[in-house]
MIFIMI-83371 format. One record per residue: residue in three letters; x, y, z of N, C-alpha, C in turn. Coordinates in steps of 0.02 Angstrom, whole numbers, plus 50000, padded with zeros to 5 digits. Example, Ala and Ser with C-alpha at 12.3 -4.5 7.8 and 13.67 -1.06 7.14 Angstrom:
ALA506604971650390506154977550390506604983550390/SER506424988850354506844994750357506455000250394/
END
This chain:
GLY500724985249943501274981449971501734978549919/ALA501444975549867501854972349815502264977649777/ILE501964983449767502324988849732502924990949774/ALA502824992149839503374994149883503904988749887/LEU503694982449892504174977049897504604976549834/GLY504304977249775504694977249714505214982649712/ILE505044988549738505524994049742506074992449793/LEU505884989849851506364988349904506874983049885/ILE506654977849849507124972549831507504974249767/ASP507314979749735507654982349676507694977249619/LYS507174973549611507104969149553506364967749543/PRO506174965749483505454964649472505174959249518/LEU504594960649544504214955749582503654953449536/TYR503614947049525503074944249484502494942949531/VAL501914945749514501344945449559500804941049528/LEU500614935849563500084931249541499414934349557/ALA498974934649508498314937649519497804934549472/LYS497184935449490496624933249448496384939349408/LYS496284938449344496024943949303495334945849328/GLN495204952349328494544954849347494074954249287/SER493444952849300492964952049245492814958649210/ASN492904964149245492804970749216493464972949185/ASN493494973449118494114975049084494394981849104/PHE493964986749115494204993349136494574992849203/ILE494274989449251494594988549317495224984449311/ASN495204979149271495784974849262496374978749233/ASN496244982849181496774986849151497054992049199/TRP496604995149238496815000149287497254996949340/LEU497044991149367497434987649418498114985449390/THR498114982949329498744980549298499234986349292/LYS499014992049267499454997849260499724999949329/ALA499295000149379499505002149446500014997249474/ARG499904990849462500344985749489501024985449454/GLU501034987349391501654986749351502034993249342/VAL501784998749369502085005349356502815005849378/HIS503005002249430503695002549455504094996349438/GLY503884992549388504284986949364504034980049381/ASN503544979449425503274972749439502924970049377/LYS502844963549373502524960249316501964955849342/MET501414955649304500844951549323500914944449295/ILE500704939549333500624932749310499894931049324/TRP499524929349273498814928049281498704920749298/LEU498234919549343498034912649360497844908849297/GLY498004902649296497834898449238498454895449208/PRO498474895249141499034891949107499714895049123/SER499734901349143500384904549155500694902549221/ILE500374898049258500674895449319501344892249303/ARG501404889249245502034886349222502574891749221/HIS502384897849199502854903449198503084905149269/LEU502624904949317502794906249387503324901249411/ILE503244894949394503714889849415504404891049383/GLU504404893249320505034894949286505394900649322/ILE505014905849341505304911549375505624909449440/LEU505264905349479505544902949542506174898749530/GLY506154894649478506734890449462507354894449445/LYS507254900549420507814904949402507994909749458/GLY507704908749517507864913049574507484919549576/GLY506954920149536506544926149537506094926449598/SER505794932149607505344933249664504624933649640/VAL504194930049676503484929849659503094931849721/GLY502614936349711502164938349765501474935449753/ILE501184932749805500514929949800500104933049856/VAL499574936449838499124939249888498624933749905/ALA498724930749961498334924849980497734926750021/ASP497254930049988496664932350025496024929149999/GLN496094923749964495504920349936495314914349979/ARG494684912849979494454906650011494644900849965/GLY494834895449993494994889549953494374886149927/PRO494444881849877493874878049852493584873549906/ILE492974871349895492624867249945493004860949964/ASP493394858149916493754851949931494464853149956/SER494634859449972495304861049999495394857950067/PRO496014856250083496154854050152495994859850200/ARG495734858150258495544863250306496134865050351/ILE496184871550363496704874450406496354877550466/ASN496664877150524496384880350583496534887850580/PHE496014891850573496084899150570495594902250618/PHE495844905350670495414908050724494954902650752/ASN495234896850764494894891150794494304888650752/ARG494334889750687493814887150642494164883650585/LYS493904877950565494164874450507494004878650445/THR494524880350408494454885250354494784882650291/ALA494444883350234494724881250169495214886550146/PHE495844884650141496364889050114496574886250046/PRO496724890549997496964888049932497604884149942/ILE497664878549909498244874149919498754874649862/GLY498544877549805498964877549745499624881049753/SER499614887249778500244890949785500694887849837/ALA500414885049890500814881649940501144875449910/THR500784871849868501064865949835501634867849789/ILE501554873249752502094875649708502704877549749/ALA502604881049804503164883049847503534876949874/VAL503164871849894503474865749919503864862249864/LYS503554861449806503884857849751504504861349724/THR504504868049725505074871749699505604873149753/ASN505434871549815505894872549872506134879849876/CYS505704884549858505894891649859505874894249931/ASN506214899749942506164903150007505474906350011/ILE505204906550071504524908950082504534914250136/VAL504234919950122504164925350170503434927350173/PHE503144927150233502474929750243502554937150260/LEU502154941350229502194948450248501554952050235/VAL501464957250276500904961850268501174968850283/PHE500824973850259500994980750275500434983350320/VAL500624986250377500134989050423500234996650427/ARG499665000050430499695007350433499825009550505/LYS500295014150512500475016850577500065023250589/PRO500035025550651499645031650667499845037850627/ASP500485038150605500705043850566500575042950490/PHE500185037850472499985036250404500555033550360/ASN501105031850391501625028050356501465020750366/TYR501825016450331501705009250335502315005650360/GLU502185000250396502724995950421502624989050390/CYS503174986150368503154979350342503244974450400/VAL502754970250410502784965050461502884958450423/TYR503414954950439503564948850401503834943350445/GLU503814937450417504094931450449504394927050395/ILE505004924950404505324920350357505114913350378/PHE504814909750331504564903050346505144898150354/ASP505104894150406505614889150420505444882550387/LYS505784881050332505634874950293505874868550328/SER506224869250384506464863150419505894859050447/ILE505284861750451504714857850476504454853050423/PHE504674853950361504434849650307504664842450317/LYS504214837850296504374830750296504444828650223/ASP504264822550205504354820050137503754821050092/ASP503164821850120502544821950081502364829050059/VAL502304830249993502154836849966501494839449992/GLN500974835449991500304837650013500314839850086/ASN500614835750129500644837650200501074843750212/ASN501614844550173502024850550179501644856750158/ALA501244856150106500834861850085500334863750139/ILE500054858850173499594860150228499964863450286/LEU500564861050302500974864150355501134871350338/LEU501294872650276501444879450253500824883950262/ASN500254881550240499634885450247499464886650320/GLN499574881550362499424882450433499884887750464/SER500514887750444500984892850468500774899750446/TYR500554900250383500314906650357499694908950396/ALA499244904450410498644906150449498834908750518/ARG499314905550551499544907850617499854914850612/PHE500244916050559500534922650548499974927850542/LEU499474926450500498914931150492498544932250558/GLU498424926950595498084927750660498474932550705/ASN499134931650708499544936050750499494943350729/VAL499524944550664499484951450639498784954350652/ILE498274950450639497594952750649497454954150723/ASN497704949850767497624950950839497984957250862/LYS498554958750831498934964650850498624971150821/TYR498334970550760498054976350725497334974950703/PRO496884973550750496204971550730495834976950691/GLU495994983150703495644988550667495814988650593/GLN496334984950572496524984850502496294978450467/TYR495934974350503495694967950476495034969050439/PHE495044967550375494434967950335494494962950279/TRP494074957950279494114952650230493514953250182/MET493654953750119493124954850069492744948450052/HIS493014942750069492724936350048492384933050107/ASN491884929050092491554925050144491994919050156/LEU492464919950201492984914950214492694908450240/TRP492154908750278491874902850309491204900950276/LYS491184901350210490574899750173490384892450182/TYR490864888050186490734880950195491244877850242/
END
């Protein structure tokens, strides 16, 4: 999806990712992700770089498929309190960037369709933490809608409800 999106918007998409512990896999994924001009931003100290990119009007893609830490605020996801990562939502709120939720779904003819929703920032109030929670809850609702529409394509690699 990130590769296609970078091609569609005709400018580099900076993709936030966690380095894989296996160097062979990490190098292979990096080459695949960057082959059409996208650039990787690794979790950790380079988050500052992500904020700079957003400040200059760049585009950043975040694959939000990780379970949040145990102390994360809980989001209602499929009627269960669920830990969602709060960091990227906080950055989005603080930088006031435009936010688009999107996924690619496979069609019966093996082509893909981009399903997206432009996030409405007018629901934000004054508090950064609460706005980040509102953003995550909106993202969870978006995912629920897509998963309910395409349940056969739902596969989560992580134990989302570990705690």
